[in-house]
Residue, then its C-alpha position, 0 to 999 in steps of 0.5 A: m580594582k586590580n589596576l587601582l592597587a597596582r604599584n605606580t612605576s613611573r618614577t625614578t630613584h631621584l624622584e622617589s628621593s625627592f618625595i621622601v624629603q618632601r614627605r618628611g617636611m610635611a610630617l614636621l609641619a603637621a607635627i608643629f601645627p598643634a604645637a604652635f597653637l599650644a605654644s601661643s596659649f601656654l608659653l607665649n600667652r598670646t591667645d586664650f586656649q581654644t576649643s579646637l584647632s580651627a578656633y585659632y583662626w579667629t584669634l590673632d593675625l599670626e595664628r590665622n596666617f599660620f593656620v591657613g598657611v600650614l593647611c594649604a602647604v599640606g594640601v598642595f603636597l598631598l595633591l602633588y604627591k604620588g601615592y604608592t598605588t593609584l587608589e592611594d593617589r586619588i585618596l590623597d588628592l581628595a585629602g589635599v582638596a579637603a585640607v585647602g577647603v578647611a583653610f579657606f572656609p573657616m568655622d563659624e566665628a561664634g565658636d565650637c560650642g554652639n549648634s552651628g549645624f552644617s558648614l563647609h568647614g566641618t564637611f571638609a575637616v571630616i573628609f580630610f580626617v577620614c581620607i588620612a585615617f583610611i590611608c593609615v589603616f588600609m594603605s600603609k603596609h602596601s610598601l612593606e610587601d617589598m621588604a625582605n628583612q622580616t624583623r624590620k618589616a614587623w617593626f614597621t607593621r606594628a608602628y603603622n598599626l599604632c598610628s592607625a589605632v590613634m587615628v581611628l581613636s581620634i575619629g571615634l572620639a569626635g564621632l561619639y562627641n555628637f551622640l552625647p547629651d547636650t550638657a555633656v557636649l557642652m562641658l566637653c567642648e568647653n574643656s577643649i575635647i575637639f582640640w585634643s582629638e584633632a591634635l591627636g589625629v594630626w600627630a598620628f598623621s605626622a608620625f605615619w608620614y615620618l615613619k615612611t621616610r625611614e621605611l623607604d629610605q634607610s639612609q635617612s636619619w631619624i633626627p630632623f634636618r640631620g640629613r642622610k646617614q653614612a651607612a644604612a641601619 
């Protein structure tokens, strides 16, 4: 176990810089993911508001392609990305496989509100969310051990705790949902509780990775696409 938690030292400054840029790209992609479907339904009026993110797979070609494309992009990134420790690396690999599995094994076309039972789509979705929640809760602060600035360290600790809390809340809502009476489950499903709990988890995942770009490289601007700051904050 000690070897699993030892920092991976086979990196150069250039490689770490590349990982930071890739991490920011994935964070932005994840942030846009639920927002794009909300725009499809409420701004563009292309689709009816669906009960879950996965349900948009069965709407229109553009939404389906976006759903599959984003999940595959995130999955490939997680597979290629090297974690801060060997354990983190392996969990990220599992999350990457699960993300691709969610994309290639769609949910039942009948929808979320029926009793569909076991599905590969649902299994991969659970694995993905559990893995990224584990990273947020247990792995997020390993890199802070090297930080000398205690004020900055405390700020990032609070930020990661908030991301972890939101992620756990998202999974908790999904878990609680399965133990409610059938009438309550149907009512919540029809009011898109699955969509909002998934969106909450994805946005927490995005915020976590976005924060990491700033923690590991202070020269990175908080503003997307702005590039590096002239001086470290």
